[in-house]
C-alpha positions as CSV (number, residue, x, y, z in Angstrom):
1,M,77.0,-7.9,112.0
2,S,74.2,-9.5,111.0
3,A,74.4,-12.5,108.6
4,T,73.5,-12.1,105.0
5,P,69.8,-13.6,104.5
6,A,69.5,-16.8,102.8
7,L,67.8,-16.7,99.2
8,A,64.7,-18.3,99.2
9,N,65.1,-21.5,97.1
10,V,62.6,-22.6,94.8
11,P,63.0,-26.2,93.4
12,V,61.9,-26.6,89.7
13,Y,62.1,-30.0,88.1
14,V,62.0,-29.8,84.2
15,V,60.9,-33.0,82.8
16,V,62.7,-33.7,79.9
17,P,60.3,-36.2,77.3
18,P,62.1,-38.2,74.4
19,R,62.0,-36.1,71.1
20,V,62.2,-33.2,73.1
21,L,60.9,-29.9,71.2
22,L,64.3,-28.0,72.3
23,L,62.6,-24.0,72.1
24,D,60.0,-25.6,74.8
25,L,62.8,-26.5,76.9
26,A,65.4,-24.1,76.7
27,G,62.9,-20.7,76.1
28,P,61.5,-21.4,79.5
29,I,64.4,-21.7,81.3
30,E,66.3,-19.2,79.9
31,V,63.7,-16.7,81.8
32,L,64.6,-18.4,85.1
33,R,68.2,-18.5,84.4
34,K,68.3,-14.4,84.1
35,A,65.9,-14.0,86.8
36,N,68.5,-15.7,89.1
37,L,71.3,-13.1,87.6
38,I,69.3,-9.9,88.3
39,Q,67.6,-10.2,91.3
40,D,68.6,-11.6,94.8
41,A,65.3,-12.2,96.7
42,L,65.0,-16.0,95.5
43,R,67.0,-18.6,93.6
44,F,65.2,-21.0,90.9
45,A,67.2,-24.4,91.4
46,I,67.0,-26.0,88.4
47,A,67.0,-30.0,87.9
48,Y,66.3,-31.9,84.5
49,I,65.0,-35.0,84.9
50,G,63.3,-37.8,82.7
51,P,63.2,-41.9,82.3
52,S,66.3,-41.6,80.2
53,P,69.7,-40.0,80.8
54,M,69.9,-38.5,77.2
55,V,67.2,-37.9,74.6
56,G,67.0,-36.9,71.2
57,S,65.6,-33.4,70.1
58,S,63.4,-31.8,67.6
59,I,66.4,-30.2,65.5
60,G,68.5,-33.2,65.8
61,L,70.8,-32.1,68.8
62,A,71.2,-34.7,71.7
63,V,70.4,-33.6,75.1
64,A,72.3,-35.4,77.8
65,G,72.9,-35.0,81.6
66,I,69.0,-35.7,82.5
67,D,68.5,-37.0,86.1
68,P,66.5,-39.8,87.0
69,L,62.7,-39.2,87.8
70,P,63.0,-38.7,91.8
71,E,61.1,-40.9,94.2
72,R,59.8,-37.5,96.1
73,L,58.9,-33.8,94.9
74,P,59.6,-31.5,97.8
75,D,57.0,-29.0,98.8
76,G,56.6,-25.8,96.9
77,A,58.3,-27.4,94.0
78,L,57.5,-26.2,90.3
79,V,57.5,-29.2,88.0
80,V,57.7,-27.9,84.3
81,I,57.3,-30.6,81.1
82,S,58.6,-29.8,77.9
83,G,56.7,-30.6,74.7
84,S,57.7,-33.1,72.0
85,T,57.4,-33.4,68.3
86,T,57.6,-36.5,66.0
87,A,58.4,-33.9,63.3
88,L,62.2,-34.0,63.9
89,I,64.8,-31.9,61.6
90,E,65.9,-35.2,59.9
91,N,62.0,-36.9,59.7
92,A,63.2,-40.1,61.5
93,S,60.5,-42.3,62.0
94,T,62.5,-44.9,63.9
95,G,62.4,-45.4,67.6
96,L,59.2,-44.5,68.2
97,E,57.6,-47.6,70.3
98,A,60.6,-47.1,72.7
99,D,59.8,-43.3,72.9
100,A,56.1,-44.2,74.0
101,V,57.8,-46.4,76.9
102,L,59.8,-43.4,78.2
103,E,56.4,-41.2,77.7
104,A,54.6,-43.9,79.5
105,D,57.2,-43.9,82.4
106,I,56.7,-40.0,82.5
107,V,53.0,-40.3,82.8
108,A,53.1,-43.1,85.5
109,W,55.5,-40.7,87.7
110,L,53.4,-37.8,87.4
111,K,50.3,-39.5,88.6
112,R,52.4,-40.7,91.8
113,S,54.6,-37.5,92.2
114,I,52.0,-34.3,91.8
115,R,50.1,-34.0,95.1
116,P,49.0,-30.7,96.6
117,G,51.5,-28.1,97.2
118,I,53.4,-28.7,93.5
119,R,52.6,-26.4,91.1
120,L,52.6,-28.2,87.3
121,A,53.3,-26.2,84.3
122,S,53.4,-27.8,81.1
123,I,54.6,-26.2,77.4
124,C,53.2,-27.0,74.5
125,S,52.4,-30.7,73.9
126,G,53.5,-31.4,77.3
127,A,49.8,-30.8,78.3
128,L,48.9,-34.1,76.8
129,L,51.3,-35.7,79.2
130,A,49.8,-34.0,82.2
131,A,46.1,-35.1,80.7
132,R,47.4,-38.9,80.7
133,A,48.2,-38.7,83.9
134,G,44.7,-37.3,84.9
135,L,46.1,-33.9,86.3
136,L,44.1,-31.4,84.0
137,D,40.9,-32.9,85.5
138,G,38.5,-30.3,86.4
139,H,40.8,-27.4,85.5
140,D,40.8,-24.9,82.9
141,C,43.9,-25.5,80.3
142,T,45.1,-25.3,77.0
143,T,48.0,-26.3,74.6
144,H,49.2,-25.8,71.0
145,H,46.6,-24.8,68.9
146,A,46.9,-27.8,66.6
147,I,46.4,-30.6,69.4
148,T,43.8,-28.8,71.7
149,A,41.6,-31.4,70.1
150,E,43.5,-34.2,71.2
151,L,44.0,-32.7,74.5
152,S,40.3,-32.9,74.6
153,R,40.3,-36.5,74.0
154,L,42.7,-36.9,76.6
155,A,41.3,-35.1,79.3
156,P,37.1,-35.2,79.1
157,A,36.8,-33.7,82.3
158,A,39.2,-30.8,81.8
159,H,37.8,-27.3,80.2
160,V,40.1,-26.9,77.2
161,R,40.6,-23.1,76.1
162,E,41.2,-22.2,72.7
163,N,43.5,-19.3,71.5
164,R,45.2,-18.5,74.7
165,L,48.9,-18.1,75.1
166,Y,48.8,-19.6,78.7
167,V,45.9,-20.5,81.4
168,E,46.3,-20.8,85.2
169,D,44.0,-22.6,87.1
170,G,45.2,-23.1,90.6
171,E,48.1,-25.5,90.9
172,R,47.8,-26.2,87.1
173,L,49.5,-24.0,84.6
174,T,49.5,-24.7,80.7
175,S,50.6,-22.8,77.7
176,A,50.2,-23.0,73.9
177,G,52.7,-23.5,71.3
178,I,56.6,-23.6,71.8
179,T,57.5,-19.6,72.4
180,A,54.0,-19.2,74.8
181,G,56.1,-21.2,77.2
182,V,58.3,-18.0,77.6
183,D,55.2,-16.2,78.2
184,L,53.9,-18.5,80.9
185,M,57.5,-18.5,82.6
186,L,57.7,-14.7,82.5
187,H,54.2,-14.5,84.2
188,I,55.3,-17.1,86.9
189,V,58.5,-14.9,87.5
190,A,56.3,-11.9,87.8
191,Q,54.4,-13.4,90.4
192,M,57.6,-14.8,92.4
193,A,59.8,-12.2,91.7
194,G,58.1,-9.2,91.1
195,H,56.7,-7.3,87.7
196,A,60.1,-5.4,87.5
197,C,62.1,-8.5,87.1
198,A,60.0,-10.2,84.4
199,L,60.1,-6.9,82.3
200,A,63.5,-7.1,82.6
201,I,63.9,-10.7,81.5
202,A,61.4,-9.7,78.5
203,R,63.7,-6.9,77.4
204,Y,66.7,-8.9,77.6
205,L,65.1,-11.5,75.6
206,V,63.6,-9.1,73.2
207,V,60.2,-10.5,73.6
208,Y,57.1,-8.7,74.3
209,L,54.8,-9.8,77.1
210,R,51.5,-10.8,76.3
211,R,48.4,-12.2,77.4
212,G,46.1,-14.5,75.6
213,G,43.5,-12.9,73.5
214,A,40.5,-14.1,75.2
215,D,41.8,-12.9,78.7
216,P,39.3,-10.1,80.0
217,Q,42.5,-7.5,79.7
218,L,45.9,-7.2,79.6
219,S,47.8,-6.9,82.7
220,P,48.0,-3.3,83.5
221,W,51.6,-3.8,84.6
222,L,52.3,-4.8,81.3
223,E,50.5,-1.6,79.2
224,G,52.8,0.5,77.1
225,R,55.7,-2.2,77.5
226,N,55.4,-3.6,73.6
227,H,58.5,-1.7,72.8
228,I,62.4,-1.9,72.8
229,H,63.2,1.7,73.5
230,P,65.5,1.6,76.1
231,A,65.3,5.3,77.6
232,V,61.5,4.6,77.9
233,H,61.8,1.7,79.5
234,R,64.4,3.1,82.0
235,A,61.6,5.7,82.6
236,Q,58.8,3.1,83.0
237,D,61.1,0.4,85.1
238,A,61.4,3.3,87.7
239,V,57.6,4.2,87.7
240,T,56.8,0.4,88.1
241,A,59.3,0.1,91.1
242,D,57.8,2.5,93.3
243,P,54.6,3.8,91.6
244,A,53.8,6.3,94.6
245,R,56.8,8.8,94.1
246,D,56.3,12.1,92.9
247,W,57.4,11.6,89.5
248,S,57.1,14.8,87.5
249,V,58.4,14.6,83.8
250,S,61.5,16.1,84.5
251,A,62.0,13.6,87.2
252,L,61.5,10.7,84.7
253,A,63.6,12.6,81.9
254,G,66.5,12.3,84.7
255,V,66.2,8.5,85.1
256,A,65.9,8.0,81.3
257,A,68.9,10.4,80.4
258,A,66.9,12.3,77.9
259,S,65.1,15.8,78.0
260,S,61.7,16.4,79.4
261,R,60.7,17.5,75.6
262,N,62.3,14.3,74.3
263,L,60.7,11.7,77.0
264,S,57.7,13.3,76.1
265,R,57.6,12.5,72.3
266,L,59.2,9.1,73.1
267,F,56.4,8.0,75.5
268,N,53.7,9.3,72.9
269,E,55.7,7.3,70.1
270,H,56.6,3.9,71.5
271,A,54.1,3.8,74.8
272,S,51.4,5.6,72.9
273,M,50.4,7.6,76.1
274,T,51.7,10.2,77.9
275,V,54.0,9.9,80.9
276,T,51.4,11.5,83.0
277,E,48.6,8.8,81.7
278,Y,51.3,6.0,82.1
279,V,52.1,7.1,86.0
280,N,48.7,7.3,87.0
281,R,48.0,3.7,85.2
282,M,51.0,2.2,87.1
283,R,49.1,3.8,90.5
284,V,45.5,2.5,89.7
285,A,47.4,-0.9,89.2
286,L,49.2,-0.7,92.6
287,A,45.6,0.4,94.0
288,R,44.1,-2.3,92.3
289,D,46.5,-5.1,93.8
290,L,46.0,-3.2,97.2
291,L,42.3,-3.8,96.8
292,T,42.3,-7.4,96.3
293,G,45.6,-8.1,98.8
294,S,44.8,-6.4,101.3
295,Q,41.8,-4.7,104.0
296,L,43.3,-1.1,103.5
297,D,40.0,1.3,103.3
298,I,40.0,3.4,100.4
299,E,41.7,6.6,101.8
300,N,44.7,4.3,102.7
301,I,44.7,2.6,99.3
302,A,44.7,6.0,97.6
303,A,47.9,7.3,99.7
304,R,50.1,4.2,99.3
305,A,49.5,4.3,95.6
306,G,50.6,8.0,95.3
307,F,47.4,9.7,94.9
308,A,47.0,13.0,96.7
309,S,43.2,12.1,97.7
310,P,40.5,9.3,97.2
311,R,39.0,11.6,95.0
312,Q,41.9,12.0,92.8
313,F,42.2,8.3,93.1
314,R,38.6,7.5,91.8
315,R,38.9,9.9,89.1
316,A,42.0,8.3,87.9
317,W,40.2,4.9,88.2
318,N,37.1,6.0,86.4
319,R,39.2,6.9,83.4
320,L,40.5,3.2,83.1
321,H,37.3,1.2,84.5
322,D,33.8,1.4,83.8
323,F,32.9,-0.1,87.4
324,P,33.7,1.3,90.7
325,P,37.0,0.1,92.7
326,S,34.3,-1.7,95.0
327,R,33.4,-4.3,93.1
328,I,37.0,-5.6,92.5
329,R,37.4,-5.9,96.4
330,N,34.2,-7.6,96.3
331,K,35.0,-10.2,93.9
332,A,38.2,-11.0,95.9
333,I,36.1,-11.3,99.2
334,A,33.7,-13.6,97.3
335,S,37.1,-16.0,95.7
336,L,38.2,-16.9,99.4
337,P,37.0,-20.0,101.6
338,G,33.9,-19.0,102.9
339,G,33.6,-15.7,100.9
340,A,29.7,-14.8,99.8
């Protein structure tokens, strides 16, 4: 009997600053906690670190049990910097000088610890600490709308983007204010554990999966998901998990535990599209991923995405895009080292 394969381990180090904004800390890590519970491909191993074993929080609750800042981070680690605030629930103004020393300790640690192969994700004002460490220079980034000017001042060599929920630029990931940290972490989970896992977590947290207003488009995997109807989500989950399957309305109705007529009505009401439109959108999304992530020709891509022929694939593609599939592939090739 073969042994059960070990889970892939993703070390996550959550930097807890003084006066931590508690939702910056709890929201994103709840995403990872739930990811550990609902999938078995990988495990997010979470450690809370900082220069002090206990800090106060924005709502007056102390956060304790914080481990010291480690001497060295393992390869492949994800470092998450939570934001902080000076506007505490009790309007306390004492201890700011001592807190400034702790923040300086974090900045010094970031400077010596973040190296290639380590992903750095900041939540809200956590970007300011990354900026002070020089880690955002040359990168696109964002933060809470109230402090983008301060981020620009601290990181004049960075490209600060406004009106974004989050920005990913290589190994630097930054998010806007507070709950946007949940959006960023859902994005990370989707990358590492799959879109179906991220969607299930979003529903558990009762949040919409969103993209920033300045992004070129909503991720096609997330279209039609800004609702909380369980029957429609069950059907959508099934399609997302295997878009190439022969998904008739009646087959999905069985998954959703609804009649075909009722499921069609629910899709129009809650997803703002028909069942067939949704299936085709997911197939086009899969084909798009194959265009950028493989060297398969159009015929094989169409077949793997569930289309009967390349012609059918192109018809579905043209309903959603004003440009041919070849443009996506050419752009992906050009972005590779040595690409055109």
